[in-house]
Backbone atoms as SQL, in Angstrom:
CREATE TABLE atoms (id INTEGER PRIMARY KEY, chain TEXT, resi INTEGER, resn TEXT, atom TEXT, x REAL, y REAL, z REAL);
INSERT INTO atoms VALUES
  (1, 'A', 1, 'MET', 'N', -15.212, -30.251, -4.549),
  (2, 'A', 1, 'MET', 'CA', -15.450, -29.059, -3.755),
  (3, 'A', 1, 'MET', 'C', -16.925, -29.034, -3.379),
  (4, 'A', 2, 'SER', 'N', -17.208, -28.859, -2.108),
  (5, 'A', 2, 'SER', 'CA', -18.585, -28.844, -1.646),
  (6, 'A', 2, 'SER', 'C', -19.247, -27.522, -2.015),
  (7, 'A', 3, 'PRO', 'N', -20.583, -27.496, -2.094),
  (8, 'A', 3, 'PRO', 'CA', -21.276, -26.256, -2.474),
  (9, 'A', 3, 'PRO', 'C', -21.095, -25.121, -1.467),
  (10, 'A', 4, 'THR', 'N', -20.757, -25.441, -0.228),
  (11, 'A', 4, 'THR', 'CA', -20.597, -24.385, 0.774),
  (12, 'A', 4, 'THR', 'C', -19.143, -23.950, 0.943),
  (13, 'A', 5, 'ALA', 'N', -18.229, -24.569, 0.230),
  (14, 'A', 5, 'ALA', 'CA', -16.813, -24.207, 0.347),
  (15, 'A', 5, 'ALA', 'C', -16.585, -22.819, -0.252),
  (16, 'A', 6, 'PRO', 'N', -15.764, -22.010, 0.405),
  (17, 'A', 6, 'PRO', 'CA', -15.507, -20.667, -0.119),
  (18, 'A', 6, 'PRO', 'C', -14.653, -20.725, -1.391),
  (19, 'A', 7, 'ASN', 'N', -14.855, -19.748, -2.243),
  (20, 'A', 7, 'ASN', 'CA', -14.056, -19.641, -3.456),
  (21, 'A', 7, 'ASN', 'C', -12.773, -18.901, -3.110),
  (22, 'A', 8, 'LEU', 'N', -11.659, -19.598, -3.195),
  (23, 'A', 8, 'LEU', 'CA', -10.386, -19.016, -2.801),
  (24, 'A', 8, 'LEU', 'C', -9.622, -18.403, -3.968),
  (25, 'A', 9, 'LYS', 'N', -10.143, -18.530, -5.179),
  (26, 'A', 9, 'LYS', 'CA', -9.421, -18.006, -6.346),
  (27, 'A', 9, 'LYS', 'C', -9.142, -16.507, -6.249),
  (28, 'A', 10, 'PRO', 'N', -10.111, -15.675, -5.846),
  (29, 'A', 10, 'PRO', 'CA', -9.797, -14.235, -5.733),
  (30, 'A', 10, 'PRO', 'C', -8.701, -13.948, -4.704),
  (31, 'A', 11, 'LEU', 'N', -8.696, -14.706, -3.611),
  (32, 'A', 11, 'LEU', 'CA', -7.674, -14.486, -2.596),
  (33, 'A', 11, 'LEU', 'C', -6.297, -14.924, -3.086),
  (34, 'A', 12, 'VAL', 'N', -6.251, -16.015, -3.826),
  (35, 'A', 12, 'VAL', 'CA', -4.978, -16.476, -4.383),
  (36, 'A', 12, 'VAL', 'C', -4.468, -15.464, -5.404),
  (37, 'A', 13, 'ARG', 'N', -5.364, -14.948, -6.255),
  (38, 'A', 13, 'ARG', 'CA', -4.956, -13.921, -7.226),
  (39, 'A', 13, 'ARG', 'C', -4.447, -12.669, -6.524),
  (40, 'A', 14, 'THR', 'N', -5.112, -12.283, -5.461),
  (41, 'A', 14, 'THR', 'CA', -4.672, -11.109, -4.701),
  (42, 'A', 14, 'THR', 'C', -3.312, -11.365, -4.067),
  (43, 'A', 15, 'TRP', 'N', -3.122, -12.543, -3.494),
  (44, 'A', 15, 'TRP', 'CA', -1.836, -12.875, -2.899),
  (45, 'A', 15, 'TRP', 'C', -0.738, -12.854, -3.955),
  (46, 'A', 16, 'LEU', 'N', -1.013, -13.398, -5.130),
  (47, 'A', 16, 'LEU', 'CA', -0.019, -13.381, -6.208),
  (48, 'A', 16, 'LEU', 'C', 0.285, -11.946, -6.662),
  (49, 'A', 17, 'ALA', 'N', -0.740, -11.099, -6.706),
  (50, 'A', 17, 'ALA', 'CA', -0.529, -9.697, -7.068),
  (51, 'A', 17, 'ALA', 'C', 0.339, -8.998, -6.022),
  (52, 'A', 18, 'LEU', 'N', 0.090, -9.278, -4.746),
  (53, 'A', 18, 'LEU', 'CA', 0.916, -8.690, -3.688),
  (54, 'A', 18, 'LEU', 'C', 2.361, -9.168, -3.796),
  (55, 'A', 19, 'PHE', 'N', 2.545, -10.436, -4.104),
  (56, 'A', 19, 'PHE', 'CA', 3.887, -10.985, -4.278),
  (57, 'A', 19, 'PHE', 'C', 4.585, -10.328, -5.468),
  (58, 'A', 20, 'ALA', 'N', 3.849, -10.170, -6.574),
  (59, 'A', 20, 'ALA', 'CA', 4.426, -9.530, -7.768),
  (60, 'A', 20, 'ALA', 'C', 4.789, -8.073, -7.488),
  (61, 'A', 21, 'LEU', 'N', 3.948, -7.359, -6.755),
  (62, 'A', 21, 'LEU', 'CA', 4.251, -5.969, -6.405),
  (63, 'A', 21, 'LEU', 'C', 5.472, -5.878, -5.488),
  (64, 'A', 22, 'THR', 'N', 5.636, -6.855, -4.613),
  (65, 'A', 22, 'THR', 'CA', 6.814, -6.877, -3.755),
  (66, 'A', 22, 'THR', 'C', 8.075, -7.095, -4.587),
  (67, 'A', 23, 'LEU', 'N', 8.013, -8.038, -5.524),
  (68, 'A', 23, 'LEU', 'CA', 9.164, -8.271, -6.400),
  (69, 'A', 23, 'LEU', 'C', 9.452, -7.040, -7.257),
  (70, 'A', 24, 'LEU', 'N', 8.406, -6.374, -7.735),
  (71, 'A', 24, 'LEU', 'CA', 8.575, -5.154, -8.511),
  (72, 'A', 24, 'LEU', 'C', 9.252, -4.073, -7.672),
  (73, 'A', 25, 'SER', 'N', 8.857, -3.957, -6.413),
  (74, 'A', 25, 'SER', 'CA', 9.479, -2.974, -5.518),
  (75, 'A', 25, 'SER', 'C', 10.970, -3.238, -5.363),
  (76, 'A', 26, 'LEU', 'N', 11.314, -4.501, -5.174),
  (77, 'A', 26, 'LEU', 'CA', 12.730, -4.849, -5.042),
  (78, 'A', 26, 'LEU', 'C', 13.500, -4.533, -6.316),
  (79, 'A', 27, 'ALA', 'N', 12.919, -4.873, -7.454),
  (80, 'A', 27, 'ALA', 'CA', 13.590, -4.619, -8.734),
  (81, 'A', 27, 'ALA', 'C', 13.741, -3.121, -8.987),
  (82, 'A', 28, 'LEU', 'N', 12.709, -2.350, -8.724),
  (83, 'A', 28, 'LEU', 'CA', 12.787, -0.903, -8.920),
  (84, 'A', 28, 'LEU', 'C', 13.838, -0.281, -8.008),
  (85, 'A', 29, 'GLY', 'N', 13.902, -0.750, -6.771),
  (86, 'A', 29, 'GLY', 'CA', 14.907, -0.232, -5.855),
  (87, 'A', 29, 'GLY', 'C', 16.317, -0.535, -6.330),
  (88, 'A', 30, 'HIS', 'N', 16.487, -1.686, -6.957),
  (89, 'A', 30, 'HIS', 'CA', 17.807, -2.055, -7.462),
  (90, 'A', 30, 'HIS', 'C', 18.154, -1.282, -8.737),
  (91, 'A', 31, 'TRP', 'N', 17.205, -1.201, -9.669),
  (92, 'A', 31, 'TRP', 'CA', 17.453, -0.555, -10.962),
  (93, 'A', 31, 'TRP', 'C', 17.530, 0.962, -10.867),
  (94, 'A', 32, 'LEU', 'N', 16.639, 1.556, -10.085),
  (95, 'A', 32, 'LEU', 'CA', 16.520, 3.019, -10.044),
  (96, 'A', 32, 'LEU', 'C', 17.127, 3.612, -8.783),
  (97, 'A', 33, 'GLN', 'N', 18.105, 2.974, -8.262),
  (98, 'A', 33, 'GLN', 'CA', 18.758, 3.395, -7.030),
  (99, 'A', 33, 'GLN', 'C', 19.163, 4.868, -7.109),
  (100, 'A', 34, 'GLY', 'N', 18.666, 5.658, -6.185),
  (101, 'A', 34, 'GLY', 'CA', 19.037, 7.059, -6.115),
  (102, 'A', 34, 'GLY', 'C', 18.207, 7.988, -6.988),
  (103, 'A', 35, 'ALA', 'N', 17.266, 7.469, -7.769),
  (104, 'A', 35, 'ALA', 'CA', 16.430, 8.340, -8.606),
  (105, 'A', 35, 'ALA', 'C', 15.516, 9.172, -7.712),
  (106, 'A', 36, 'ASN', 'N', 15.348, 10.427, -8.073),
  (107, 'A', 36, 'ASN', 'CA', 14.526, 11.335, -7.258),
  (108, 'A', 36, 'ASN', 'C', 13.069, 10.902, -7.194),
  (109, 'A', 37, 'TRP', 'N', 12.550, 10.367, -8.257),
  (110, 'A', 37, 'TRP', 'CA', 11.132, 10.029, -8.322),
  (111, 'A', 37, 'TRP', 'C', 10.844, 8.603, -7.887),
  (112, 'A', 38, 'LEU', 'N', 11.848, 7.865, -7.421),
  (113, 'A', 38, 'LEU', 'CA', 11.629, 6.500, -6.942),
  (114, 'A', 38, 'LEU', 'C', 10.661, 6.479, -5.761),
  (115, 'A', 39, 'SER', 'N', 10.718, 7.507, -4.938),
  (116, 'A', 39, 'SER', 'CA', 9.802, 7.583, -3.787),
  (117, 'A', 39, 'SER', 'C', 8.348, 7.597, -4.232),
  (118, 'A', 40, 'LEU', 'N', 8.074, 8.262, -5.347),
  (119, 'A', 40, 'LEU', 'CA', 6.696, 8.298, -5.850),
  (120, 'A', 40, 'LEU', 'C', 6.227, 6.911, -6.291),
  (121, 'A', 41, 'LEU', 'N', 7.111, 6.166, -6.956),
  (122, 'A', 41, 'LEU', 'CA', 6.755, 4.803, -7.363),
  (123, 'A', 41, 'LEU', 'C', 6.546, 3.896, -6.159),
  (124, 'A', 42, 'VAL', 'N', 7.426, 3.993, -5.194),
  (125, 'A', 42, 'VAL', 'CA', 7.297, 3.169, -3.995),
  (126, 'A', 42, 'VAL', 'C', 6.009, 3.519, -3.248),
  (127, 'A', 43, 'ALA', 'N', 5.698, 4.794, -3.148),
  (128, 'A', 43, 'ALA', 'CA', 4.463, 5.220, -2.479),
  (129, 'A', 43, 'ALA', 'C', 3.237, 4.682, -3.211),
  (130, 'A', 44, 'ALA', 'N', 3.261, 4.699, -4.531),
  (131, 'A', 44, 'ALA', 'CA', 2.130, 4.173, -5.302),
  (132, 'A', 44, 'ALA', 'C', 1.971, 2.666, -5.081),
  (133, 'A', 45, 'ILE', 'N', 3.080, 1.958, -5.026),
  (134, 'A', 45, 'ILE', 'CA', 3.012, 0.511, -4.799),
  (135, 'A', 45, 'ILE', 'C', 2.504, 0.212, -3.385),
  (136, 'A', 46, 'ILE', 'N', 2.959, 0.982, -2.410),
  (137, 'A', 46, 'ILE', 'CA', 2.471, 0.801, -1.036),
  (138, 'A', 46, 'ILE', 'C', 0.978, 1.049, -0.964),
  (139, 'A', 47, 'TRP', 'N', 0.526, 2.112, -1.619),
  (140, 'A', 47, 'TRP', 'CA', -0.916, 2.406, -1.606),
  (141, 'A', 47, 'TRP', 'C', -1.701, 1.275, -2.271),
  (142, 'A', 48, 'LEU', 'N', -1.226, 0.792, -3.415),
  (143, 'A', 48, 'LEU', 'CA', -1.914, -0.286, -4.128),
  (144, 'A', 48, 'LEU', 'C', -1.965, -1.554, -3.290),
  (145, 'A', 49, 'LYS', 'N', -0.871, -1.905, -2.642),
  (146, 'A', 49, 'LYS', 'CA', -0.854, -3.090, -1.797),
  (147, 'A', 49, 'LYS', 'C', -1.818, -2.939, -0.617),
  (148, 'A', 50, 'GLY', 'N', -1.826, -1.769, 0.008),
  (149, 'A', 50, 'GLY', 'CA', -2.755, -1.531, 1.110),
  (150, 'A', 50, 'GLY', 'C', -4.201, -1.621, 0.665),
  (151, 'A', 51, 'ASP', 'N', -4.483, -1.088, -0.509),
  (152, 'A', 51, 'ASP', 'CA', -5.845, -1.155, -1.040),
  (153, 'A', 51, 'ASP', 'C', -6.255, -2.593, -1.328),
  (154, 'A', 52, 'LEU', 'N', -5.368, -3.362, -1.910),
  (155, 'A', 52, 'LEU', 'CA', -5.664, -4.774, -2.178),
  (156, 'A', 52, 'LEU', 'C', -5.943, -5.536, -0.885),
  (157, 'A', 53, 'ILE', 'N', -5.128, -5.308, 0.109),
  (158, 'A', 53, 'ILE', 'CA', -5.319, -5.997, 1.388),
  (159, 'A', 53, 'ILE', 'C', -6.650, -5.591, 2.020),
  (160, 'A', 54, 'ALA', 'N', -6.963, -4.316, 1.982),
  (161, 'A', 54, 'ALA', 'CA', -8.217, -3.839, 2.584),
  (162, 'A', 54, 'ALA', 'C', -9.433, -4.415, 1.867),
  (163, 'A', 55, 'ARG', 'N', -9.391, -4.431, 0.548),
  (164, 'A', 55, 'ARG', 'CA', -10.553, -4.912, -0.202),
  (165, 'A', 55, 'ARG', 'C', -10.728, -6.417, -0.129),
  (166, 'A', 56, 'HIS', 'N', -9.641, -7.176, -0.222),
  (167, 'A', 56, 'HIS', 'CA', -9.777, -8.625, -0.351),
  (168, 'A', 56, 'HIS', 'C', -9.594, -9.395, 0.945),
  (169, 'A', 57, 'PHE', 'N', -8.803, -8.897, 1.868),
  (170, 'A', 57, 'PHE', 'CA', -8.578, -9.636, 3.104),
  (171, 'A', 57, 'PHE', 'C', -9.316, -9.027, 4.292),
  (172, 'A', 58, 'LEU', 'N', -9.446, -7.710, 4.332),
  (173, 'A', 58, 'LEU', 'CA', -10.176, -7.063, 5.416),
  (174, 'A', 58, 'LEU', 'C', -11.640, -6.833, 5.061),
  (175, 'A', 59, 'GLU', 'N', -11.989, -7.057, 3.797),
  (176, 'A', 59, 'GLU', 'CA', -13.362, -6.900, 3.292),
  (177, 'A', 59, 'GLU', 'C', -13.931, -5.531, 3.647),
  (178, 'A', 60, 'SER', 'N', -13.201, -4.498, 3.268),
  (179, 'A', 60, 'SER', 'CA', -13.618, -3.130, 3.598),
  (180, 'A', 60, 'SER', 'C', -14.936, -2.747, 2.927),
  (181, 'A', 61, 'ALA', 'N', -15.288, -3.405, 1.832),
  (182, 'A', 61, 'ALA', 'CA', -16.555, -3.089, 1.158),
  (183, 'A', 61, 'ALA', 'C', -17.763, -3.493, 2.007),
  (184, 'A', 62, 'ARG', 'N', -17.572, -4.411, 2.928),
  (185, 'A', 62, 'ARG', 'CA', -18.675, -4.860, 3.787),
  (186, 'A', 62, 'ARG', 'C', -18.773, -4.050, 5.076),
  (187, 'A', 63, 'ALA', 'N', -17.791, -3.190, 5.319),
  (188, 'A', 63, 'ALA', 'CA', -17.777, -2.390, 6.547),
  (189, 'A', 63, 'ALA', 'C', -18.768, -1.234, 6.430),
  (190, 'A', 64, 'THR', 'N', -19.062, -0.634, 7.558),
  (191, 'A', 64, 'THR', 'CA', -19.917, 0.552, 7.539),
  (192, 'A', 64, 'THR', 'C', -19.192, 1.662, 6.786),
  (193, 'A', 65, 'PRO', 'N', -19.918, 2.624, 6.233),
  (194, 'A', 65, 'PRO', 'CA', -19.261, 3.699, 5.483),
  (195, 'A', 65, 'PRO', 'C', -18.203, 4.443, 6.303),
  (196, 'A', 66, 'PHE', 'N', -18.450, 4.656, 7.582),
  (197, 'A', 66, 'PHE', 'CA', -17.479, 5.352, 8.424),
  (198, 'A', 66, 'PHE', 'C', -16.183, 4.548, 8.540),
  (199, 'A', 67, 'ILE', 'N', -16.288, 3.273, 8.805),
  (200, 'A', 67, 'ILE', 'CA', -15.104, 2.417, 8.952),
  (201, 'A', 67, 'ILE', 'C', -14.383, 2.294, 7.617),
  (202, 'A', 68, 'ALA', 'N', -15.110, 2.139, 6.523),
  (203, 'A', 68, 'ALA', 'CA', -14.482, 2.031, 5.202),
  (204, 'A', 68, 'ALA', 'C', -13.717, 3.310, 4.862),
  (205, 'A', 69, 'ARG', 'N', -14.297, 4.466, 5.162),
  (206, 'A', 69, 'ARG', 'CA', -13.634, 5.745, 4.906),
  (207, 'A', 69, 'ARG', 'C', -12.399, 5.894, 5.790),
  (208, 'A', 70, 'LEU', 'N', -12.525, 5.543, 7.052),
  (209, 'A', 70, 'LEU', 'CA', -11.404, 5.604, 7.974),
  (210, 'A', 70, 'LEU', 'C', -10.260, 4.697, 7.505),
  (211, 'A', 71, 'LEU', 'N', -10.590, 3.531, 7.024),
  (212, 'A', 71, 'LEU', 'CA', -9.581, 2.599, 6.511),
  (213, 'A', 71, 'LEU', 'C', -8.898, 3.167, 5.270),
  (214, 'A', 72, 'ARG', 'N', -9.663, 3.804, 4.383),
  (215, 'A', 72, 'ARG', 'CA', -9.056, 4.436, 3.199),
  (216, 'A', 72, 'ARG', 'C', -8.074, 5.531, 3.604),
  (217, 'A', 73, 'TYR', 'N', -8.432, 6.340, 4.593),
  (218, 'A', 73, 'TYR', 'CA', -7.533, 7.395, 5.062),
  (219, 'A', 73, 'TYR', 'C', -6.276, 6.794, 5.688),
  (220, 'A', 74, 'PHE', 'N', -6.450, 5.742, 6.457),
  (221, 'A', 74, 'PHE', 'CA', -5.317, 5.082, 7.096),
  (222, 'A', 74, 'PHE', 'C', -4.362, 4.518, 6.041),
  (223, 'A', 75, 'ILE', 'N', -4.912, 3.908, 4.991),
  (224, 'A', 75, 'ILE', 'CA', -4.090, 3.337, 3.928),
  (225, 'A', 75, 'ILE', 'C', -3.373, 4.443, 3.151),
  (226, 'A', 76, 'ALA', 'N', -3.994, 5.578, 2.975),
  (227, 'A', 76, 'ALA', 'CA', -3.379, 6.681, 2.233),
  (228, 'A', 76, 'ALA', 'C', -2.307, 7.401, 3.052),
  (229, 'A', 77, 'PHE', 'N', -2.334, 7.281, 4.373),
  (230, 'A', 77, 'PHE', 'CA', -1.403, 8.011, 5.221),
  (231, 'A', 77, 'PHE', 'C', 0.050, 7.607, 4.980),
  (232, 'A', 78, 'THR', 'N', 0.333, 6.322, 4.907),
  (233, 'A', 78, 'THR', 'CA', 1.722, 5.874, 4.768),
  (234, 'A', 78, 'THR', 'C', 2.363, 6.344, 3.471),
  (235, 'A', 79, 'PRO', 'N', 1.726, 6.164, 2.305),
  (236, 'A', 79, 'PRO', 'CA', 2.366, 6.678, 1.089),
  (237, 'A', 79, 'PRO', 'C', 2.549, 8.190, 1.113),
  (238, 'A', 80, 'LEU', 'N', 1.575, 8.905, 1.647),
  (239, 'A', 80, 'LEU', 'CA', 1.719, 10.363, 1.730),
  (240, 'A', 80, 'LEU', 'C', 2.859, 10.745, 2.662),
  (241, 'A', 81, 'ALA', 'N', 2.976, 10.058, 3.781),
  (242, 'A', 81, 'ALA', 'CA', 4.073, 10.340, 4.706),
  (243, 'A', 81, 'ALA', 'C', 5.418, 10.035, 4.050),
  (244, 'A', 82, 'LEU', 'N', 5.478, 8.982, 3.264),
  (245, 'A', 82, 'LEU', 'CA', 6.714, 8.643, 2.557),
  (246, 'A', 82, 'LEU', 'C', 7.087, 9.739, 1.561),
  (247, 'A', 83, 'ILE', 'N', 6.112, 10.227, 0.815),
  (248, 'A', 83, 'ILE', 'CA', 6.374, 11.284, -0.172),
  (249, 'A', 83, 'ILE', 'C', 6.826, 12.569, 0.519),
  (250, 'A', 84, 'PHE', 'N', 6.107, 12.968, 1.581),
  (251, 'A', 84, 'PHE', 'CA', 6.481, 14.190, 2.284),
  (252, 'A', 84, 'PHE', 'C', 7.867, 14.074, 2.909),
  (253, 'A', 85, 'THR', 'N', 8.177, 12.903, 3.447),
  (254, 'A', 85, 'THR', 'CA', 9.491, 12.699, 4.045),
  (255, 'A', 85, 'THR', 'C', 10.584, 12.720, 2.983),
  (256, 'A', 86, 'ALA', 'N', 10.314, 12.118, 1.821),
  (257, 'A', 86, 'ALA', 'CA', 11.318, 12.065, 0.762),
  (258, 'A', 86, 'ALA', 'C', 11.610, 13.449, 0.193),
  (259, 'A', 87, 'PHE', 'N', 10.581, 14.268, 0.041),
  (260, 'A', 87, 'PHE', 'CA', 10.774, 15.561, -0.598),
  (261, 'A', 87, 'PHE', 'C', 10.959, 16.725, 0.379),
  (262, 'A', 88, 'PHE', 'N', 10.469, 16.573, 1.604),
  (263, 'A', 88, 'PHE', 'CA', 10.570, 17.650, 2.594),
  (264, 'A', 88, 'PHE', 'C', 11.129, 17.130, 3.912),
  (265, 'A', 89, 'GLY', 'N', 12.077, 16.201, 3.848),
  (266, 'A', 89, 'GLY', 'CA', 12.596, 15.532, 5.038),
  (267, 'A', 89, 'GLY', 'C', 13.219, 16.467, 6.048),
  (268, 'A', 90, 'ARG', 'N', 14.009, 17.432, 5.583),
  (269, 'A', 90, 'ARG', 'CA', 14.667, 18.340, 6.520),
  (270, 'A', 90, 'ARG', 'C', 13.655, 19.204, 7.276),
  (271, 'A', 91, 'GLU', 'N', 12.635, 19.666, 6.583),
  (272, 'A', 91, 'GLU', 'CA', 11.617, 20.487, 7.236),
  (273, 'A', 91, 'GLU', 'C', 10.872, 19.687, 8.297),
  (274, 'A', 92, 'PHE', 'N', 10.537, 18.421, 7.961),
  (275, 'A', 92, 'PHE', 'CA', 9.841, 17.579, 8.940),
  (276, 'A', 92, 'PHE', 'C', 10.741, 17.245, 10.119),
  (277, 'A', 93, 'ALA', 'N', 12.012, 17.003, 9.862),
  (278, 'A', 93, 'ALA', 'CA', 12.946, 16.705, 10.952),
  (279, 'A', 93, 'ALA', 'C', 13.090, 17.912, 11.872),
  (280, 'A', 94, 'ARG', 'N', 13.170, 19.078, 11.289),
  (281, 'A', 94, 'ARG', 'CA', 13.291, 20.308, 12.096),
  (282, 'A', 94, 'ARG', 'C', 12.018, 20.538, 12.901),
  (283, 'A', 95, 'TRP', 'N', 10.885, 20.257, 12.318),
  (284, 'A', 95, 'TRP', 'CA', 9.598, 20.432, 12.989),
  (285, 'A', 95, 'TRP', 'C', 9.439, 19.438, 14.145),
  (286, 'A', 96, 'ALA', 'N', 10.001, 18.237, 13.978),
  (287, 'A', 96, 'ALA', 'CA', 9.811, 17.180, 14.979),
  (288, 'A', 96, 'ALA', 'C', 10.800, 17.243, 16.131),
  (289, 'A', 97, 'THR', 'N', 11.876, 18.021, 15.998),
  (290, 'A', 97, 'THR', 'CA', 12.857, 18.079, 17.091),
  (291, 'A', 97, 'THR', 'C', 12.392, 19.021, 18.179),
  (292, 'A', 98, 'LEU', 'N', 12.881, 18.788, 19.354),
  (293, 'A', 98, 'LEU', 'CA', 12.481, 19.629, 20.500),
  (294, 'A', 98, 'LEU', 'C', 13.349, 20.848, 20.621);
């Protein structure tokens, strides 16, 4: 390995963590099918995966504070939307219809 070659170990570890979280999501969906709180677990896994991708592949720590904050809000939006839809789906559907 040359002295200027990038260290890929953190990226490989992150990729393996994302793969493991995906397998965990599939297993939880199979085992806990229909559980009321499954949405909370899925939302947490989605948030964790988004955070891993932002930190290790998008390098959000190197971004300006405004962009890093905006990215954090964007990553938090999907799990929050999933939770609100799971627990308040009828209200959101009624609100969204014309």
